[in-house]
C-alpha positions as CSV (number, residue, x, y, z in Angstrom):
1,M,19.6,10.9,26.0
2,P,15.8,11.1,26.1
3,Q,14.0,9.3,28.9
4,G,10.5,7.8,28.6
5,F,8.0,5.2,29.7
6,C,7.9,2.0,27.6
7,H,4.5,0.4,27.6
8,K,6.0,-2.9,26.4
9,C,8.5,-3.0,29.3
10,S,6.1,-1.3,31.7
11,E,8.9,0.8,33.1
12,D,10.9,4.0,32.6
13,V,13.6,3.5,30.0
14,D,16.3,5.3,27.9
15,C,15.0,5.9,24.4
16,E,15.9,7.5,21.1
17,A,13.9,9.2,18.4
18,T,13.2,7.4,15.1
19,E,12.8,8.8,11.7
20,T,9.0,8.2,11.9
21,G,8.6,10.4,14.9
22,D,8.2,7.5,17.4
23,F,10.7,6.6,20.1
24,R,12.7,3.4,20.3
25,C,13.1,1.7,23.7
26,L,16.8,0.9,24.2
27,S,15.8,-1.9,26.6
28,C,13.5,-4.0,24.3
29,N,14.5,-2.3,21.0
30,S,10.8,-1.8,20.1
31,S,9.4,1.4,18.5
32,G,5.9,2.8,19.0
33,Y,5.5,1.8,22.7
34,V,7.5,4.7,24.2
35,V,6.2,8.0,25.5
36,A,9.2,10.3,25.8
37,D,9.5,12.8,28.6
38,A,8.7,16.3,27.4
39,G,12.0,17.9,28.4
40,D,14.2,15.2,26.8
41,A,12.0,15.2,23.6
42,D,12.5,19.0,23.4
43,D,16.2,18.7,23.7
44,A,16.6,15.7,21.3
45,E,14.1,16.4,18.6
46,G,13.0,20.0,18.8
47,A,9.7,19.2,20.3
48,S,7.1,21.7,21.4
49,S,6.7,22.7,25.1
50,Q,4.0,20.1,25.5
51,G,6.5,17.3,24.7
52,R,5.1,16.8,21.2
53,L,7.4,16.9,18.2
54,D,7.3,20.0,16.1
55,P,4.8,19.5,13.3
56,S,7.1,21.5,11.0
57,L,9.5,18.6,11.2
58,G,7.0,16.3,9.7
59,R,6.9,14.1,12.8
60,R,3.9,12.7,14.6
61,P,3.1,12.2,18.3
62,S,4.5,9.1,19.8
63,L,1.5,7.6,21.5
64,P,-2.1,8.6,22.2
65,P,-3.6,9.1,25.7
66,M,-5.6,5.8,25.3
67,L,-2.5,3.8,25.8
68,R,-2.3,5.0,29.4
69,N,-5.9,3.9,30.0
70,G,-6.0,0.2,30.5
71,E,-9.8,0.0,30.5
72,A,-10.0,1.8,27.2
73,M,-7.3,-0.3,25.7
74,V,-9.0,-3.6,26.6
75,S,-12.3,-2.3,25.2
76,A,-10.6,-1.1,22.0
77,I,-8.9,-4.5,21.5
78,R,-12.1,-6.3,22.0
79,H,-14.0,-4.2,19.5
80,F,-11.2,-4.5,17.0
81,V,-11.1,-8.3,17.2
82,Q,-14.9,-8.5,16.9
83,G,-14.8,-6.2,13.9
84,V,-12.1,-8.1,12.2
85,A,-13.9,-11.4,12.8
86,G,-17.1,-10.0,11.4
87,G,-15.3,-8.7,8.4
88,L,-13.6,-12.0,7.6
89,E,-17.0,-13.6,7.3
90,E,-17.9,-11.4,4.3
91,P,-17.4,-13.1,0.9
92,S,-14.8,-11.4,-1.2
93,G,-13.9,-13.8,-4.0
94,S,-11.2,-16.3,-4.4
95,G,-7.4,-16.2,-5.0
96,L,-4.9,-13.7,-3.7
97,D,-7.0,-10.8,-4.8
98,G,-10.0,-12.1,-2.8
99,I,-7.8,-12.8,0.2
100,Q,-6.4,-9.2,0.1
101,R,-9.9,-7.7,-0.2
102,N,-11.1,-9.8,2.7
103,I,-8.2,-8.8,5.0
104,L,-8.3,-5.1,4.2
105,G,-12.1,-5.1,4.6
106,A,-11.8,-6.9,8.0
107,V,-9.1,-4.4,9.2
108,A,-11.2,-1.4,8.2
109,N,-14.2,-3.0,9.9
110,G,-12.2,-3.5,13.1
111,V,-10.9,0.1,13.1
112,Q,-14.4,1.5,12.6
113,R,-15.8,-0.5,15.5
114,V,-13.0,0.8,17.8
115,I,-13.6,4.4,16.8
116,H,-17.4,4.3,17.2
117,N,-17.8,1.8,20.1
118,T,-14.9,2.5,22.5
119,E,-15.9,4.9,25.2
120,G,-13.5,7.7,26.3
121,L,-11.5,8.1,23.1
122,C,-10.4,11.6,22.2
123,E,-9.8,12.9,18.7
124,E,-6.0,12.1,19.0
125,D,-6.9,8.5,20.0
126,R,-9.1,8.1,16.9
127,H,-6.5,9.4,14.6
128,W,-3.9,7.1,16.1
129,V,-6.2,4.1,15.7
130,Q,-6.8,5.0,12.0
131,R,-3.0,5.2,11.5
132,Q,-2.5,1.8,13.0
133,G,-5.2,0.4,10.8
134,S,-3.5,1.9,7.8
135,N,-0.2,0.4,8.9
136,I,-1.7,-3.1,9.3
137,S,-3.4,-2.9,5.9
138,A,-0.1,-1.9,4.3
139,L,1.7,-4.8,5.9
140,A,-1.0,-7.2,4.8
141,S,-0.9,-5.9,1.2
142,G,2.8,-6.1,1.2
143,G,2.7,-9.8,2.3
144,I,0.1,-10.6,-0.4
145,N,2.3,-8.9,-3.0
146,I,5.3,-11.0,-1.9
147,L,3.2,-14.1,-2.5
148,R,2.3,-12.8,-5.9
149,Q,5.9,-12.2,-6.9
150,S,7.5,-15.4,-5.6
151,G,7.4,-19.1,-5.9
152,P,6.9,-21.7,-8.7
153,L,4.0,-19.8,-10.3
154,V,6.2,-16.7,-11.0
155,N,9.1,-19.0,-12.1
156,F,6.8,-20.8,-14.5
157,L,5.5,-17.5,-16.0
158,E,9.0,-16.1,-16.4
159,R,10.3,-19.3,-18.0
160,H,7.5,-19.5,-20.5
161,L,6.5,-15.9,-21.1
162,G,9.8,-14.1,-20.3
163,Q,10.8,-11.5,-17.7
164,N,8.2,-9.1,-18.9
165,W,5.3,-11.5,-18.2
166,Q,3.5,-9.0,-16.0
167,S,3.1,-6.6,-18.9
168,Q,1.8,-9.2,-21.3
169,Q,-2.0,-9.5,-21.8
170,S,-4.0,-12.1,-23.6
171,G,-6.8,-9.6,-24.3
172,L,-9.3,-11.8,-22.5
173,D,-11.7,-10.3,-19.9
174,V,-11.1,-11.7,-16.4
175,G,-14.8,-12.4,-16.1
176,V,-14.8,-14.4,-19.3
177,I,-11.8,-16.4,-18.2
178,S,-13.4,-17.2,-14.9
179,K,-16.6,-18.4,-16.5
180,W,-14.8,-20.5,-19.0
181,L,-12.8,-22.2,-16.3
182,D,-15.9,-22.7,-14.1
183,E,-17.4,-24.6,-17.0
184,R,-14.3,-26.9,-17.2
185,Q,-13.9,-27.6,-13.5
186,I,-13.8,-31.2,-12.5
187,P,-13.9,-32.8,-9.0
188,A,-10.6,-32.8,-7.2
189,D,-10.7,-36.5,-6.6
190,S,-10.7,-37.0,-10.4
191,V,-6.9,-36.9,-10.4
192,S,-6.4,-39.2,-7.4
193,P,-5.1,-42.7,-7.9
194,G,-7.8,-45.3,-8.0
195,S,-10.6,-42.8,-8.6
196,G,-11.7,-44.5,-11.8
197,C,-11.1,-41.3,-13.7
198,P,-7.3,-41.2,-14.1
199,L,-7.3,-38.6,-17.0
200,G,-4.2,-40.2,-18.5
201,L,-2.4,-40.9,-15.3
202,K,-0.4,-44.1,-14.9
203,P,-1.3,-46.5,-12.1
204,N,-0.1,-45.1,-8.7
205,E,1.0,-41.9,-10.4
206,S,0.0,-38.7,-8.6
207,W,-1.2,-35.5,-10.3
208,T,0.8,-32.3,-10.0
209,C,-0.2,-28.9,-11.5
210,S,2.5,-28.1,-14.1
211,I,2.3,-24.4,-13.2
212,C,2.7,-24.3,-9.4
213,L,4.2,-27.9,-9.1
214,A,1.7,-28.6,-6.3
215,G,-0.7,-31.5,-6.1
216,C,-4.3,-31.5,-4.9
217,E,-5.4,-32.6,-1.5
218,V,-8.8,-34.2,-1.6
219,A,-9.3,-34.7,2.1
220,L,-12.7,-33.5,3.3
221,E,-11.4,-30.3,5.0
222,H,-9.8,-29.2,1.7
223,Q,-12.6,-29.9,-0.7
224,G,-14.2,-26.9,-2.3
225,T,-11.5,-24.4,-1.4
226,A,-10.3,-22.2,-4.1
227,D,-6.7,-23.4,-4.1
228,Q,-7.8,-27.0,-4.5
229,E,-10.1,-26.5,-7.5
230,I,-8.9,-28.0,-10.8
231,C,-10.0,-27.8,-14.4
232,L,-9.4,-29.2,-17.8
233,L,-7.8,-26.8,-20.3
234,C,-7.4,-28.9,-23.4
235,D,-7.1,-32.5,-24.5
236,S,-3.9,-32.0,-26.6
237,D,-3.8,-34.7,-29.2
238,G,-7.2,-36.1,-28.0
239,H,-5.7,-38.8,-25.8
240,S,-4.3,-36.9,-22.7
241,W,-6.0,-34.1,-20.9
242,H,-4.0,-31.2,-19.5
243,V,-5.3,-30.4,-16.0
244,F,-4.3,-27.4,-13.8
245,H,-5.4,-25.6,-10.7
246,K,-8.0,-23.1,-11.6
247,L,-6.2,-20.2,-9.9
248,C,-3.0,-21.0,-11.8
249,A,-4.8,-21.3,-15.1
250,K,-6.6,-18.0,-14.5
251,E,-3.3,-16.2,-14.0
252,W,-1.8,-17.8,-17.1
253,L,-4.8,-17.1,-19.3
254,Q,-4.7,-13.4,-18.4
255,R,-1.2,-13.4,-20.1
256,S,-1.7,-16.0,-22.9
257,A,-4.7,-17.6,-24.5
258,T,-2.9,-21.0,-25.0
259,C,-2.5,-24.2,-23.1
260,P,0.5,-23.8,-20.8
261,L,1.8,-27.3,-21.8
262,C,1.2,-27.8,-25.5
263,R,0.7,-24.2,-26.5
264,R,-2.5,-25.1,-28.3
265,D,-4.7,-22.1,-29.0
266,L,-7.7,-22.0,-26.7
267,H,-10.9,-20.6,-28.1
268,I,-12.3,-18.8,-25.1
269,S,-15.5,-16.8,-25.4
């Protein structure tokens, strides 16, 4: 059984090779923190005489030299955090797409700060940092995609447009849709009880977006955020307005140029 040093446990441990080329600590069950001893790695995984896995096996080195250098690690972490914080301040649009662009940009910014500003890094360290950045970006994108594919929004689209809703297109340009919705945005407190602008609501009745089934918080800390913006889509029979979250309406209108409630054709241009 391979022996190695686990940086998470800070001690020598038994370990085993994983399919990605890393080693898993049998004490804490974590992968990516273990540097296996050269002799054991050779016996277990066909590693080279330097203790690195044979490149012909498609494996990659376990850990870079920087993880044995505490000063370099502290500096790298500081630069990464500073880079991410700076990247998150850059505007990137609203909605899940905007969030995804913001996160990926922030991670890339953090990685570049580590590579260019951390002293004492070798080429192997830089490649390792880039790989970790790619892994973080992939995890973030996966999480965003899960949000896109789950919840009331997707259930609504499936129920009204069918299982193939993702392949359906209204033919409207996204920019045109966004501009049209911006022109129809109303204040969030317009749908709050006692606002003097009930938009067809009964006394003490609270508003809920018919697409995502969520309401609209109008507390000061929420005002102006993308997920709280609402808009009018149509007035149905002329007596009752249909109001939705702008983000929900945007997703719907990319699939169908109709009102989600009454199916009235919307002339968007």
